[in-house]
N, C-alpha and C positions, 0 to 999 in steps of 0.2 A: 085207544089208550085210556086207561082209567084216569080221570081227571085228578084223583088224589095223588097220583104219582106222575102227573104231567110235569116235566122239568120247567115248563114255562110258568108254573105257579110256585116254583121253589121258594122265591122270596117271601111270599105270603105265608107259606108253611114255616119258614125259618123264623120270621118275626112273631109268629104265633107260638114259637118255642115248642113246636111239635118235636118229638124224638126223631132225629134224622141220623142216618149212618152213611159215612163216606170213607174214602181212602185216598192217599196220595198215589199217583201213577208216575213212575219213573221211566218205564220203557216207552220210547217215542213211536208207538204203534197203536192202532185202534183196537187191537184184539182184547187187551185187558179191560178197556172201557166196555166192550160188548159183554165180556164175562161178568163184570160187576153189575151190569144192567140186568142180565138174566138171573143173577143171584138176588135181585131185589134191593140193591143198594139205592139210596136216594140221590147221592151225588158222588162225583169223582173230581179230584183236584189234579189236573195235569201240571206237573211240577217243572215249569220252565226255569225256575231259579236254580235248581240243583240237579237237573237232568238235561240231556241234549235235545230237547224239543226245539223245533224250528217253526216258522210260520206255516210251512207246508204240512208238517206232521201234526201241528195243532189243528189245522184245518180238517184233517181226516179224523182226528180225535173228537172234535165237536160234532162232526157228521155222525160218527158212531154213537155218541151220546144221544143225539136226537133219535136215531134209528132204534135204539134199545131202551128208550124211556128212562134215562137217568140224566140228571142235571150235570152238565159239563162245565166246570169252572177251571180257571188257570191261575196258578201262583206265578205272577209275572216276574221276569228277571230284572227288568228295568222299570222303575216307578216313574214313567213319564207319559205324557199325553198320547204319543204315537203308539206306544206299546198297548195301552188300554184301548185305544181306538181300534187297532187292528184285531185284537182279540174279540171285542164285542161285534165288530162288523163281520167277522168270520163265524160267529154263531155261539160264542161263549155265553152261558147263562149268567156268568158273573166273573169277578176277578178277586184275587187275594193279593194284597200288597205287603211286602215285608217291611220291617223296621219303620213303622209309623210312630215316631217319637215326639211329634209336635201336633198341635191342633191345626197349624197352618198347612202342614203336609196332608193331614186328613181332609181339610177343606179343598186342597188342590185335587186330590184323588177323586173326591165326590164330584167336583166340577167337571173333570175330564171324562167321567162316566155318565154324565147327564146332559141332555139337550136343553130343556127349558130350565132357566136359572143356572145353567152350567155352560161349558165350553166344548162339548163333544161335537165333532164335525159330522155333518150329515152323510150317511152312506146307506146303500140298499143291497148289501150282500146277503149271506145266509141269515145274519142277525136281523135283517129287515124283511125276511121271507121273500127276497128278490122283488120287492115292489108291491106286495099284496096290499100294503097300506102306504099312502103317500102323505107328505107334509105333516100337519098336526096330528093326524091319526097315527102315523109311524112314531113321531116324537113322543106322544103321550103313552103309547103302548110300551116303547122301549124304556122310558123312564119309570114305568110302573113295574116292569118285570126284572130289570137289571139288578143284580145283587153285587154289593160292594163289601168286601171283608178286609179289615185292617188287622195286621199282626202287631201285637204288643210284645216286644222282645228286647227292650233296652231299658236300662236303669233310668235314663232321662225321661222316658214315658211315664214311669211310676210317679215321678215328681209333679206331673201335670195331667194325671190320668182323667180327672173329672172333666177337664176342658176338652180332651181328646174324645172321650166317649159321648160327649154331648153334641158332637158335630153332626149336623143334618146331612143325610145322604150316605152315611156309613151305617150299614144294616147289621153287621155282626163283627165281633172282635175275636180273633184267634190268639190264644195264649201260647206263644212260642217259648216253651219252657227250657229248651236246650240253650238257645242263644241268650235267653234272659238269665239263666244261671251263670253263664260265662260273663255277661255284662256286669252282673252283681259282684262276681268274684274279682273282677278287674277294677272295681270302684275304689277310689281313694276316699278315705273317711268312712263314716257310718253309712251302712246300707241295710235294708231289710233282708231277711232270709228269703230264699226262694218261696217257701211256703207262705210267708207273710206277704210277699209281693203278689203272688197268685191270688191270694184272698182279697187284696186291695183292688186288683184288676176286676175280679169277678163281681165284687160288690158294686163297683162303679158302673160296669157295663149293664148289669141288671137294673140298677136304679135309674139309668137313663133309657130304659125300655128297649135295649138292643139284645141281640142273641149272642150267646157265648159258645165258643168252639175250642176244642183242644184235640190232641192226638194221644192215643194210648196204643199199646202193643197187643193187648188181649182184653176182650170184653169181660172175661171172668176174673180179671185181676183186681187187687185191692186199689190199684191206681185208677181203674175205670170207675169203681164205686165212689172213690173220692172225688173224681171229676163230676160225676152225676150229682153227688151231694152238694157240690159247689155251685151247680146251676148250669152245667154244660148240657145243651140240648142237641147241638150239631156235633156229634162225636165222629172223629176220624180214627180209623183203626189201621195202623201200620201203613204198608205200601205194597204195591205189586211185587217189588223186590223181596220184601219181607215174607209175604205169603209164599212165594216160590221157594225161597231158601228154607223156611220152616217146614214146608211139605217135603222138600228134598231130604232134609236132615231126618225127618220122621221116618221116611221110607228107608233111608240108609240104616237107621237103627233097627227097624223091623227086619231088614235083610240080614244084618249081622246076627241078630238073635235067632233068626231062622236057620242060618248056616251053622250056628253053634249048637242048635237044638237037636 
């Protein structure tokens, strides 16, 4: 495997703000991971929060990611120590945690994902290469390569964004614009617009030396250009659901035009 695309150096590439492309995966099967890997994507995000992934299906998803040279991360459904531990032990390259609205929550997440200076429990599953390294060698390696991404998608987070983005052990921040727009619209009293809030987040993340991530639906869209101009380097494009639906609609349109022709 070319070391430039080795998923085990994903965090290094992320923090260097290399241009990276990924996608959300909703189908709880390994096949989409394999396809994105062969297509040259840098990472996939197995979406446990909004899709029916289980520990068993995540396990095969992480295996597929390793086999096809793509970093396999998971957006966890429950932001707790056990969920993070099981994902990392099973071989996730990293985790994404929704609704990180306080620095205290960010510090907890970073601690749960880290051995030294943290509270991650010791384990030697796929995430530890089944014992290739023991003790300090394993702890140091895992702490060096594990990637932690926090989602900013609440109005409350905007009010304390500099404190959150400064937390050690969080490597990237994902701007969850859908839920953020909803949170801002539900706010009582003055609140920034979505565009203003996104700008505030991006400025804070980059100022604190972290990587910025967001999702777009098409890389040729004005939205994608706007996100790149904002400083997004870890770009996520749609989802496996979206890719399948768009391809199906495209072929249906071609079929209808052909039959009328």
